[in-house]
Every structure is written in C-alpha cells, then in structure tokens.
ZADO-1210 file (C-alpha; in nm, 4 decimals, padded with zeros to 6 digits):
<atoms>
<atom x="07.4012" y="02.4090" z="15.0088" code="MET" pos="1"/>
<atom x="07.0884" y="02.5365" z="14.8816" code="GLU" pos="2"/>
<atom x="07.1188" y="02.9307" z="14.6995" code="ARG" pos="3"/>
<atom x="06.8573" y="03.1111" z="14.6634" code="ARG" pos="4"/>
<atom x="06.8209" y="03.5114" z="14.6014" code="LYS" pos="5"/>
<atom x="06.7765" y="03.7925" z="14.8440" code="LEU" pos="6"/>
<atom x="06.5544" y="03.9339" z="14.6459" code="HIS" pos="7"/>
<atom x="06.4146" y="03.9203" z="14.2225" code="ALA" pos="8"/>
<atom x="06.6266" y="04.1597" z="14.1347" code="GLN" pos="9"/>
<atom x="06.9104" y="04.0606" z="14.4132" code="GLY" pos="10"/>
<atom x="07.2212" y="03.8310" z="14.4346" code="PRO" pos="11"/>
<atom x="07.1922" y="03.4948" z="14.5195" code="GLU" pos="12"/>
<atom x="07.3700" y="03.3762" z="14.8340" code="PHE" pos="13"/>
<atom x="07.4411" y="03.0389" z="15.0135" code="SER" pos="14"/>
<atom x="07.1390" y="03.0049" z="15.2614" code="ARG" pos="15"/>
<atom x="07.4123" y="03.0122" z="15.5748" code="ILE" pos="16"/>
<atom x="07.6222" y="03.2942" z="15.5787" code="ILE" pos="17"/>
<atom x="07.9618" y="03.2806" z="15.7215" code="ALA" pos="18"/>
<atom x="07.9916" y="03.6086" z="15.9656" code="GLY" pos="19"/>
<atom x="08.3482" y="03.7768" z="15.9997" code="ALA" pos="20"/>
<atom x="08.2821" y="03.9798" z="16.2626" code="TRP" pos="21"/>
<atom x="08.5267" y="03.7680" z="16.5055" code="ARG" pos="22"/>
<atom x="08.7414" y="03.6836" z="16.2785" code="TRP" pos="23"/>
<atom x="09.0336" y="03.9057" z="16.3876" code="ASN" pos="24"/>
<atom x="09.2763" y="03.5949" z="16.3479" code="LEU" pos="25"/>
<atom x="09.6121" y="03.5386" z="16.1655" code="SER" pos="26"/>
<atom x="09.5223" y="03.5404" z="15.7794" code="GLU" pos="27"/>
<atom x="09.6223" y="03.1349" z="15.8467" code="ALA" pos="28"/>
<atom x="09.3485" y="03.0674" z="16.0473" code="SER" pos="29"/>
<atom x="09.0720" y="03.2876" z="15.8283" code="VAL" pos="30"/>
<atom x="09.2531" y="03.0843" z="15.5523" code="HIS" pos="31"/>
<atom x="09.1306" y="02.7920" z="15.6993" code="HIS" pos="32"/>
<atom x="08.7729" y="02.9168" z="15.8041" code="LEU" pos="33"/>
<atom x="08.6907" y="03.0404" z="15.3847" code="ILE" pos="34"/>
<atom x="08.8388" y="02.7059" z="15.2876" code="GLY" pos="35"/>
<atom x="08.6274" y="02.5274" z="15.5528" code="THR" pos="36"/>
<atom x="08.3454" y="02.7310" z="15.4579" code="SER" pos="37"/>
<atom x="08.2980" y="02.7164" z="15.0471" code="LEU" pos="38"/>
<atom x="08.3597" y="02.3186" z="15.0927" code="GLU" pos="39"/>
<atom x="08.0417" y="02.3259" z="15.2814" code="GLN" pos="40"/>
<atom x="07.8931" y="02.5399" z="15.0314" code="GLY" pos="41"/>
<atom x="07.9013" y="02.8726" z="15.1919" code="ILE" pos="42"/>
<atom x="08.0053" y="03.1023" z="14.9687" code="THR" pos="43"/>
<atom x="07.8804" y="03.4094" z="15.1235" code="THR" pos="44"/>
<atom x="08.0795" y="03.5974" z="15.3565" code="PHE" pos="45"/>
<atom x="07.9534" y="03.9375" z="15.5886" code="ASP" pos="46"/>
<atom x="08.1778" y="04.1941" z="15.6954" code="HIS" pos="47"/>
<atom x="08.1588" y="04.5205" z="15.8249" code="ALA" pos="48"/>
<atom x="08.4325" y="04.7815" z="15.8129" code="ASP" pos="49"/>
<atom x="08.4653" y="04.8197" z="16.2093" code="ILE" pos="50"/>
<atom x="08.4819" y="04.4306" z="16.2915" code="TYR" pos="51"/>
<atom x="08.8272" y="04.4312" z="16.4756" code="GLY" pos="52"/>
<atom x="08.8585" y="04.7340" z="16.4834" code="ASP" pos="53"/>
<atom x="08.8525" y="04.8434" z="16.1540" code="HIS" pos="54"/>
<atom x="09.1018" y="04.5625" z="16.0948" code="GLY" pos="55"/>
<atom x="08.9245" y="04.2270" z="16.0063" code="ASN" pos="56"/>
<atom x="08.8566" y="04.3273" z="15.6147" code="GLU" pos="57"/>
<atom x="09.2442" y="04.3785" z="15.5865" code="ALA" pos="58"/>
<atom x="09.2819" y="04.0324" z="15.6933" code="ILE" pos="59"/>
<atom x="09.0597" y="03.8728" z="15.4738" code="PHE" pos="60"/>
<atom x="09.1872" y="04.0964" z="15.2151" code="GLY" pos="61"/>
<atom x="09.5047" y="03.9811" z="15.2323" code="ASN" pos="62"/>
<atom x="09.4176" y="03.6134" z="15.2100" code="VAL" pos="63"/>
<atom x="09.2608" y="03.6874" z="14.9003" code="LEU" pos="64"/>
<atom x="09.5561" y="03.8477" z="14.7416" code="ARG" pos="65"/>
<atom x="09.7531" y="03.5615" z="14.8394" code="GLY" pos="66"/>
<atom x="09.4771" y="03.3300" z="14.6837" code="SER" pos="67"/>
<atom x="09.3286" y="03.5444" z="14.3959" code="SER" pos="68"/>
<atom x="09.1372" y="03.2378" z="14.2743" code="SER" pos="69"/>
<atom x="08.9586" y="03.2512" z="14.5874" code="LEU" pos="70"/>
<atom x="08.7072" y="03.5770" z="14.5247" code="ARG" pos="71"/>
<atom x="08.5437" y="03.3876" z="14.2353" code="GLY" pos="72"/>
<atom x="08.3863" y="03.1383" z="14.4193" code="LYS" pos="73"/>
<atom x="08.2442" y="03.4342" z="14.6842" code="MET" pos="74"/>
<atom x="07.9737" y="03.6656" z="14.7504" code="GLU" pos="75"/>
<atom x="08.1366" y="03.9699" z="15.0089" code="ILE" pos="76"/>
<atom x="07.8976" y="04.1861" z="15.2671" code="VAL" pos="77"/>
<atom x="08.0267" y="04.4596" z="15.4187" code="THR" pos="78"/>
<atom x="07.8465" y="04.7361" z="15.6161" code="LYS" pos="79"/>
<atom x="07.9380" y="05.1231" z="15.6520" code="CYS" pos="80"/>
<atom x="07.7885" y="05.4018" z="15.9060" code="GLY" pos="81"/>
<atom x="07.8964" y="05.3537" z="16.2484" code="ILE" pos="82"/>
<atom x="08.2418" y="05.5701" z="16.3719" code="LYS" pos="83"/>
<atom x="08.3422" y="05.5350" z="16.7185" code="PHE" pos="84"/>
<atom x="08.6973" y="05.6248" z="16.8855" code="PRO" pos="85"/>
<atom x="08.9462" y="05.4266" z="16.7569" code="SER" pos="86"/>
<atom x="09.3444" y="05.4830" z="16.6810" code="ALA" pos="87"/>
<atom x="09.2912" y="05.3453" z="16.3258" code="HIS" pos="88"/>
<atom x="08.9834" y="05.6449" z="16.3035" code="ARG" pos="89"/>
<atom x="09.1799" y="05.9544" z="16.5568" code="PRO" pos="90"/>
<atom x="08.8841" y="06.2153" z="16.4171" code="SER" pos="91"/>
<atom x="08.6333" y="06.0432" z="16.6299" code="SER" pos="92"/>
<atom x="08.5726" y="06.1256" z="16.9473" code="TRP" pos="93"/>
<atom x="08.2198" y="05.9793" z="17.0495" code="VAL" pos="94"/>
<atom x="08.0261" y="05.6721" z="16.9198" code="LYS" pos="95"/>
<atom x="07.8093" y="05.8007" z="16.6376" code="HIS" pos="96"/>
<atom x="07.6555" y="05.6632" z="16.2558" code="TYR" pos="97"/>
<atom x="07.7630" y="05.9040" z="15.9711" code="ASP" pos="98"/>
<atom x="07.5135" y="05.8066" z="15.6765" code="THR" pos="99"/>
<atom x="07.6403" y="06.0951" z="15.4370" code="SER" pos="100"/>
<atom x="07.6995" y="06.0175" z="15.0625" code="ARG" pos="101"/>
<atom x="08.0884" y="06.1312" z="15.1653" code="GLU" pos="102"/>
<atom x="08.1209" y="05.8753" z="15.4178" code="HIS" pos="103"/>
<atom x="07.9134" y="05.6223" z="15.2363" code="ILE" pos="104"/>
<atom x="08.1473" y="05.6213" z="14.9024" code="VAL" pos="105"/>
<atom x="08.4442" y="05.6790" z="15.1099" code="TRP" pos="106"/>
<atom x="08.3536" y="05.3437" z="15.3298" code="SER" pos="107"/>
<atom x="08.2762" y="05.1421" z="15.0170" code="ALA" pos="108"/>
<atom x="08.5652" y="05.2140" z="14.8263" code="GLU" pos="109"/>
<atom x="08.7977" y="05.2281" z="15.1337" code="ASN" pos="110"/>
<atom x="08.6305" y="04.8360" z="15.1808" code="SER" pos="111"/>
<atom x="08.7415" y="04.7828" z="14.8369" code="LEU" pos="112"/>
<atom x="09.0601" y="04.8344" z="14.8993" code="LYS" pos="113"/>
<atom x="09.1224" y="04.6498" z="15.2724" code="THR" pos="114"/>
<atom x="08.8850" y="04.3906" z="15.1038" code="LEU" pos="115"/>
<atom x="09.1468" y="04.3339" z="14.7507" code="SER" pos="116"/>
<atom x="08.8153" y="04.3447" z="14.5325" code="THR" pos="117"/>
<atom x="08.6863" y="04.5038" z="14.2955" code="ASP" pos="118"/>
<atom x="08.3490" y="04.4975" z="14.3515" code="ARG" pos="119"/>
<atom x="08.1599" y="04.4512" z="14.6875" code="ILE" pos="120"/>
<atom x="07.8243" y="04.1974" z="14.6171" code="ASP" pos="121"/>
<atom x="07.6200" y="04.3643" z="14.8909" code="LEU" pos="122"/>
<atom x="07.6974" y="04.7143" z="15.0877" code="LEU" pos="123"/>
<atom x="07.4217" y="04.7533" z="15.3716" code="LEU" pos="124"/>
<atom x="07.4198" y="05.0380" z="15.6486" code="ILE" pos="125"/>
<atom x="07.5043" y="04.9249" z="15.9105" code="HIS" pos="126"/>
<atom x="07.2458" y="05.1019" z="16.1747" code="ARG" pos="127"/>
<atom x="06.9635" y="05.3436" z="16.0974" code="PRO" pos="128"/>
<atom x="07.0728" y="05.6629" z="16.1771" code="ASP" pos="129"/>
<atom x="06.8941" y="05.9835" z="16.3498" code="PRO" pos="130"/>
<atom x="06.9820" y="06.1882" z="16.1305" code="LEU" pos="131"/>
<atom x="06.9832" y="06.0092" z="15.7947" code="LEU" pos="132"/>
<atom x="06.9822" y="06.1540" z="15.4803" code="ASN" pos="133"/>
<atom x="06.7567" y="06.0091" z="15.2548" code="PRO" pos="134"/>
<atom x="06.8203" y="06.1821" z="14.9236" code="GLU" pos="135"/>
<atom x="07.1912" y="06.1798" z="15.0729" code="GLU" pos="136"/>
<atom x="07.2055" y="05.7764" z="15.0722" code="VAL" pos="137"/>
<atom x="07.0101" y="05.7072" z="14.7328" code="ALA" pos="138"/>
<atom x="07.2936" y="05.9528" z="14.5749" code="GLU" pos="139"/>
<atom x="07.5876" y="05.7491" z="14.7166" code="ALA" pos="140"/>
<atom x="07.4021" y="05.3870" z="14.6297" code="PHE" pos="141"/>
<atom x="07.3462" y="05.5101" z="14.2974" code="THR" pos="142"/>
<atom x="07.6617" y="05.6805" z="14.2157" code="SER" pos="143"/>
<atom x="07.8592" y="05.3448" z="14.3465" code="LEU" pos="144"/>
<atom x="07.5868" y="05.1266" z="14.1079" code="LYS" pos="145"/>
<atom x="07.6659" y="05.3026" z="13.8633" code="ARG" pos="146"/>
<atom x="08.0598" y="05.2511" z="13.8692" code="SER" pos="147"/>
<atom x="08.0082" y="04.8867" z="13.9273" code="GLY" pos="148"/>
<atom x="08.1948" y="04.9287" z="14.2624" code="LYS" pos="149"/>
<atom x="07.9167" y="04.7637" z="14.4362" code="VAL" pos="150"/>
<atom x="07.6254" y="04.5938" z="14.3257" code="LEU" pos="151"/>
<atom x="07.3331" y="04.5745" z="14.5669" code="TYR" pos="152"/>
<atom x="07.2414" y="04.7280" z="14.8569" code="PHE" pos="153"/>
<atom x="07.0637" y="04.6960" z="15.1375" code="GLY" pos="154"/>
<atom x="07.0337" y="04.7985" z="15.5320" code="VAL" pos="155"/>
<atom x="07.0693" y="04.6180" z="15.8883" code="SER" pos="156"/>
<atom x="06.8712" y="04.6932" z="16.1987" code="ASN" pos="157"/>
<atom x="06.6046" y="04.8953" z="16.0364" code="PHE" pos="158"/>
<atom x="06.2437" y="04.9284" z="16.1602" code="THR" pos="159"/>
<atom x="05.9769" y="04.8271" z="15.8831" code="PRO" pos="160"/>
<atom x="05.9295" y="05.2341" z="15.8773" code="THR" pos="161"/>
<atom x="06.2930" y="05.3422" z="15.8642" code="GLN" pos="162"/>
<atom x="06.2798" y="05.0435" z="15.5576" code="PHE" pos="163"/>
<atom x="05.9775" y="05.1404" z="15.4024" code="GLU" pos="164"/>
<atom x="06.0907" y="05.5158" z="15.3667" code="MET" pos="165"/>
<atom x="06.4571" y="05.4627" z="15.2547" code="LEU" pos="166"/>
<atom x="06.3340" y="05.2455" z="14.9631" code="GLN" pos="167"/>
<atom x="06.0526" y="05.5136" z="14.8555" code="SER" pos="168"/>
<atom x="06.3991" y="05.7275" z="14.7900" code="TYR" pos="169"/>
<atom x="06.5833" y="05.4445" z="14.5517" code="LEU" pos="170"/>
<atom x="06.5036" y="05.3526" z="14.2016" code="SER" pos="171"/>
<atom x="06.5969" y="05.0409" z="14.2595" code="PHE" pos="172"/>
<atom x="06.5446" y="04.7661" z="14.5528" code="PRO" pos="173"/>
<atom x="06.6661" y="04.7588" z="14.8653" code="LEU" pos="174"/>
<atom x="06.7658" y="04.4045" z="14.8695" code="VAL" pos="175"/>
<atom x="06.7822" y="04.2659" z="15.2399" code="THR" pos="176"/>
<atom x="06.7426" y="04.4154" z="15.6179" code="ASN" pos="177"/>
<atom x="06.9886" y="04.2212" z="15.8257" code="GLN" pos="178"/>
<atom x="06.8592" y="04.1853" z="16.1950" code="ILE" pos="179"/>
<atom x="06.8792" y="04.0287" z="16.5068" code="GLU" pos="180"/>
<atom x="06.6243" y="03.7450" z="16.5225" code="VAL" pos="181"/>
<atom x="06.6621" y="03.3631" z="16.6692" code="SER" pos="182"/>
<atom x="06.4887" y="03.1646" z="16.9524" code="LEU" pos="183"/>
<atom x="06.5812" y="03.3753" z="17.2313" code="THR" pos="184"/>
<atom x="06.5052" y="03.6511" z="17.0077" code="HIS" pos="185"/>
<atom x="06.2031" y="03.6218" z="16.8170" code="HIS" pos="186"/>
<atom x="06.0242" y="03.9341" z="16.8456" code="ALA" pos="187"/>
<atom x="06.0685" y="03.9879" z="16.4819" code="PRO" pos="188"/>
<atom x="05.8064" y="03.7459" z="16.4198" code="LEU" pos="189"/>
<atom x="05.5618" y="03.9858" z="16.5747" code="PHE" pos="190"/>
<atom x="05.6391" y="04.3269" z="16.5589" code="ASP" pos="191"/>
<atom x="05.6272" y="04.3379" z="16.1551" code="GLY" pos="192"/>
<atom x="05.9865" y="04.3493" z="16.0769" code="SER" pos="193"/>
<atom x="05.9415" y="03.9996" z="15.9097" code="LEU" pos="194"/>
<atom x="05.5712" y="04.0847" z="15.7598" code="ASP" pos="195"/>
<atom x="05.7164" y="04.3835" z="15.5998" code="ILE" pos="196"/>
<atom x="06.0077" y="04.2019" z="15.4297" code="LEU" pos="197"/>
<atom x="05.7932" y="03.9528" z="15.3012" code="MET" pos="198"/>
<atom x="05.5432" y="04.2518" z="15.1528" code="LYS" pos="199"/>
<atom x="05.8519" y="04.3686" z="14.9324" code="HIS" pos="200"/>
<atom x="05.9455" y="03.9917" z="14.8674" code="ARG" pos="201"/>
<atom x="06.2927" y="04.1001" z="15.0587" code="VAL" pos="202"/>
<atom x="06.4670" y="03.7738" z="15.2377" code="ALA" pos="203"/>
<atom x="06.5918" y="03.8519" z="15.5549" code="PRO" pos="204"/>
<atom x="06.9474" y="03.7843" z="15.7055" code="MET" pos="205"/>
<atom x="06.9396" y="03.6801" z="16.0635" code="ALA" pos="206"/>
<atom x="07.2765" y="03.8508" z="16.2975" code="TRP" pos="207"/>
<atom x="07.3282" y="03.6157" z="16.5882" code="SER" pos="208"/>
<atom x="07.1165" y="03.3446" z="16.4773" code="PRO" pos="209"/>
<atom x="07.1752" y="03.1013" z="16.7776" code="LEU" pos="210"/>
<atom x="07.1054" y="03.4340" z="17.0293" code="GLY" pos="211"/>
<atom x="07.4984" y="03.4606" z="17.1011" code="GLY" pos="212"/>
<atom x="07.4741" y="03.0988" z="17.3032" code="GLY" pos="213"/>
<atom x="07.2384" y="03.1757" z="17.5981" code="LYS" pos="214"/>
<atom x="06.9786" y="02.9434" z="17.4217" code="LEU" pos="215"/>
<atom x="07.2330" y="02.6687" z="17.5226" code="MET" pos="216"/>
<atom x="07.3120" y="02.7601" z="17.8080" code="GLU" pos="217"/>
<atom x="06.9325" y="02.7804" z="17.9772" code="SER" pos="218"/>
<atom x="06.6876" y="02.6640" z="17.7778" code="GLN" pos="219"/>
<atom x="06.8161" y="02.3229" z="17.6923" code="SER" pos="220"/>
<atom x="06.4658" y="02.1314" z="17.6903" code="SER" pos="221"/>
<atom x="06.4072" y="02.3355" z="17.3579" code="VAL" pos="222"/>
<atom x="06.5804" y="02.1003" z="17.1808" code="PHE" pos="223"/>
<atom x="06.4279" y="01.7736" z="17.3214" code="ALA" pos="224"/>
<atom x="06.3703" y="01.6467" z="17.0089" code="LYS" pos="225"/>
<atom x="06.6876" y="01.6685" z="16.8432" code="ALA" pos="226"/>
<atom x="06.7546" y="01.2817" z="16.8539" code="SER" pos="227"/>
<atom x="06.4196" y="01.2132" z="16.6661" code="GLN" pos="228"/>
<atom x="06.5756" y="01.4849" z="16.3595" code="TYR" pos="229"/>
<atom x="06.9668" y="01.3138" z="16.4365" code="LYS" pos="230"/>
<atom x="07.0814" y="01.7007" z="16.4424" code="ALA" pos="231"/>
<atom x="07.2755" y="01.9200" z="16.7372" code="THR" pos="232"/>
<atom x="07.0751" y="02.1831" z="16.9620" code="GLU" pos="233"/>
<atom x="07.2524" y="02.4247" z="16.6800" code="THR" pos="234"/>
<atom x="07.1072" y="02.2435" z="16.3720" code="GLN" pos="235"/>
<atom x="06.8069" y="02.2796" z="16.5187" code="MET" pos="236"/>
<atom x="06.7831" y="02.6346" z="16.6292" code="ALA" pos="237"/>
<atom x="06.9360" y="02.7190" z="16.2845" code="LEU" pos="238"/>
<atom x="06.6120" y="02.4785" z="16.1696" code="ALA" pos="239"/>
<atom x="06.4010" y="02.6770" z="16.3245" code="TRP" pos="240"/>
<atom x="06.4862" y="02.9903" z="16.1206" code="LEU" pos="241"/>
<atom x="06.4869" y="02.8279" z="15.7976" code="LEU" pos="242"/>
<atom x="06.1495" y="02.6977" z="15.8560" code="LYS" pos="243"/>
<atom x="06.0078" y="03.0732" z="15.8712" code="HIS" pos="244"/>
<atom x="05.8685" y="03.1924" z="15.4602" code="PRO" pos="245"/>
<atom x="06.0394" y="03.4939" z="15.5080" code="SER" pos="246"/>
<atom x="06.3009" y="03.2975" z="15.3596" code="GLY" pos="247"/>
<atom x="06.6109" y="03.3954" z="15.5939" code="MET" pos="248"/>
<atom x="06.9621" y="03.3719" z="15.5566" code="PHE" pos="249"/>
<atom x="07.1444" y="03.3065" z="15.8565" code="PRO" pos="250"/>
<atom x="07.5002" y="03.4619" z="15.9501" code="VAL" pos="251"/>
<atom x="07.6168" y="03.2116" z="16.1620" code="ILE" pos="252"/>
<atom x="07.9915" y="03.3736" z="16.3773" code="GLY" pos="253"/>
<atom x="08.1998" y="03.1106" z="16.4396" code="THR" pos="254"/>
<atom x="08.5715" y="03.1214" z="16.4549" code="THR" pos="255"/>
<atom x="08.5865" y="02.7149" z="16.4804" code="LYS" pos="256"/>
<atom x="08.5606" y="02.5169" z="16.1040" code="SER" pos="257"/>
<atom x="08.4080" y="02.2677" z="16.3127" code="GLU" pos="258"/>
<atom x="08.0715" y="02.4701" z="16.3719" code="ARG" pos="259"/>
<atom x="08.0854" y="02.5496" z="16.0394" code="ILE" pos="260"/>
<atom x="08.0888" y="02.2293" z="15.9054" code="VAL" pos="261"/>
<atom x="07.8098" y="02.1243" z="16.1921" code="GLU" pos="262"/>
<atom x="07.5733" y="02.4522" z="16.0722" code="SER" pos="263"/>
<atom x="07.5989" y="02.4121" z="15.6917" code="ALA" pos="264"/>
<atom x="07.3922" y="02.0812" z="15.7520" code="GLN" pos="265"/>
<atom x="07.1338" y="02.2788" z="15.9462" code="ALA" pos="266"/>
<atom x="06.9699" y="02.3504" z="15.5459" code="ILE" pos="267"/>
<atom x="06.9037" y="01.9468" z="15.5542" code="HIS" pos="268"/>
<atom x="06.6817" y="01.9523" z="15.8638" code="ILE" pos="269"/>
<atom x="06.2993" y="02.0185" z="15.7679" code="ASN" pos="270"/>
<atom x="06.1306" y="02.0946" z="16.1215" code="LEU" pos="271"/>
<atom x="05.7615" y="01.9975" z="16.1418" code="ASP" pos="272"/>
<atom x="05.5216" y="02.2470" z="16.2103" code="LYS" pos="273"/>
<atom x="05.3866" y="02.1488" z="16.5558" code="GLN" pos="274"/>
<atom x="05.7668" y="02.0829" z="16.6362" code="ASP" pos="275"/>
<atom x="05.8285" y="02.4875" z="16.5549" code="TRP" pos="276"/>
<atom x="05.5476" y="02.5924" z="16.7567" code="PHE" pos="277"/>
<atom x="05.6467" y="02.3816" z="17.0573" code="GLU" pos="278"/>
<atom x="06.0478" y="02.5055" z="17.0692" code="MET" pos="279"/>
<atom x="05.8604" y="02.8445" z="17.0780" code="LEU" pos="280"/>
<atom x="05.5978" y="02.7489" z="17.3042" code="LYS" pos="281"/>
<atom x="05.8891" y="02.6562" z="17.5350" code="ILE" pos="282"/>
<atom x="06.1130" y="02.9799" z="17.5138" code="VAL" pos="283"/>
<atom x="05.7783" y="03.1771" z="17.4894" code="GLN" pos="284"/>
<atom x="05.7117" y="02.9945" z="17.8279" code="GLY" pos="285"/>
<atom x="05.3121" y="03.0192" z="17.7055" code="LYS" pos="286"/>
<atom x="05.1084" y="02.8710" z="17.4219" code="GLU" pos="287"/>
<atom x="04.9700" y="03.0508" z="17.2076" code="MET" pos="288"/>
<atom x="04.6840" y="03.2433" z="17.1979" code="PRO" pos="289"/>
</atoms>
C-alpha cells in the first residue's frame, strides 16, 4: 500500500483509510476488520467520538487493550465537536456543535481513554461551528500538542474560507480537511474546496468516496471500461479519486473484510486521463465546456 504525508509537516498515512463509522460490531468482528486492513497495508483508522452513538471508539479500544501490539502498527484519526441527544450524553437536548476549548480538550482526553491509547495521531473538528471561536480552538490544539496527547490537527467539512480563517490563528499547519467527494459528489473539484488545500499543500481526506453506493445502483455505464483495467466498479470509483493531483486519501466505510481487500487494490490502477474525463462526463450528463 502506498503511503504519503498529508502535509510536509504532517503524518504519513496509508493512502486508503479504514473508516470506523459503521463498526458498531462485536469486538471479534472489529478485530478481524483491523487485521484484514493491516494485512492489506491499510494502517490508518478513522473514528469520531459520536460514531455508534458514542460506542465505536470503546469497541476499538477494547480490541487494542486485548492486543497491545496492534497500536504500534496503526495511525488513529478521530473527530470532535458534534453533540446530540443521547442516553450517553444526557446534557444535550438538541443537536448542536461545541468547539470550545474546554470541550475539545475533554473530548480528546475521553477519546484517548476509550481508544486505549496514549496519543491521537490526528484530531479533526468534525463540522464547522457557527459559534467557533478560533482563539479557543487554537488554545485547545496548542495545549493538546504540547502535552503529546494529539500529534496533528485538521478539520472536516470546512469551506475554503473557514479553513483559511482557522489556519490563520495557528502556529502550526492544519494537515487536512476531510470532505465529501466522489464521482456522484464532485462539486469540490470546481468550488474551490480542493484548490485551497492544494494552495496550502494539504492533502484532503475523502469521506463517502463511493457516493454511498448510489453510483453502482444508478449509473453502471460509468464503469464500462472496468474490464479493460481488470478492475471492479469499487476500484474504478476509488481510482478516479486517487488520480486527482490533490493527493486524496479515500476513507472507505465498509464492514466487510472482502471489500477492504478489494478497495486496497485500487491503489494500483492508473486511469488514463481521457477515461477519467469520460467518467466525469457520464455523471455530469454533459461534456466539459
């Protein structure tokens, strides 16, 4: 598996990332998915404090607690900032965002406990908060960095201006913006989301890289040349993202080990430029201007 840095001053991750959004499974199942990922060279695992109604980090952490050698073979990403009504968080009565210094530090420290680790490789603000105070976020990030509890920082779902605004308050770089991008959600190619990251030499992480399966269900013609590449539809969709010069890191969200193996092989597919544009033409329903 190819490995790259998200930023010159950032972490080196596997180019394909395993997303734990749906990993609200038994510990044995999660252990198997971790093992399959590592066997395929997928060493980076993407979490959020809220996944599985605040339970997925704990399941993952229990696996690490039972197999202490696993932690040294992987990188852990997690996110914070979203709150919603839950029996696990009884103080919330409405879905909202909290990017206060207090909450960011508390959330990071809580994730350290639940994930059974002494460090988080990358912490992301999960959603842009309309009440975000960049000075408080900078204070939280700086404190966590100095303590060694979090090694690197980034954001998720931020617009280009939101990204640059927060970056201007930090003395170290935001190393990624995790955004939704796929063949079916290709607006980031044209709305400046990827341009601003390339400007700052920051690689994006791409969530829902398969478009939630919509593409496979409705537009199979986009994969007409899959046989020529000896590839599956999933591999073609991932290869399309990997071709982009921003150096995207697709985050796959499967709970099936065979899909992990399949997805990992996409790294070896180099789409011809015209095939790339032909796929875009099909999903856009029109040629380039």
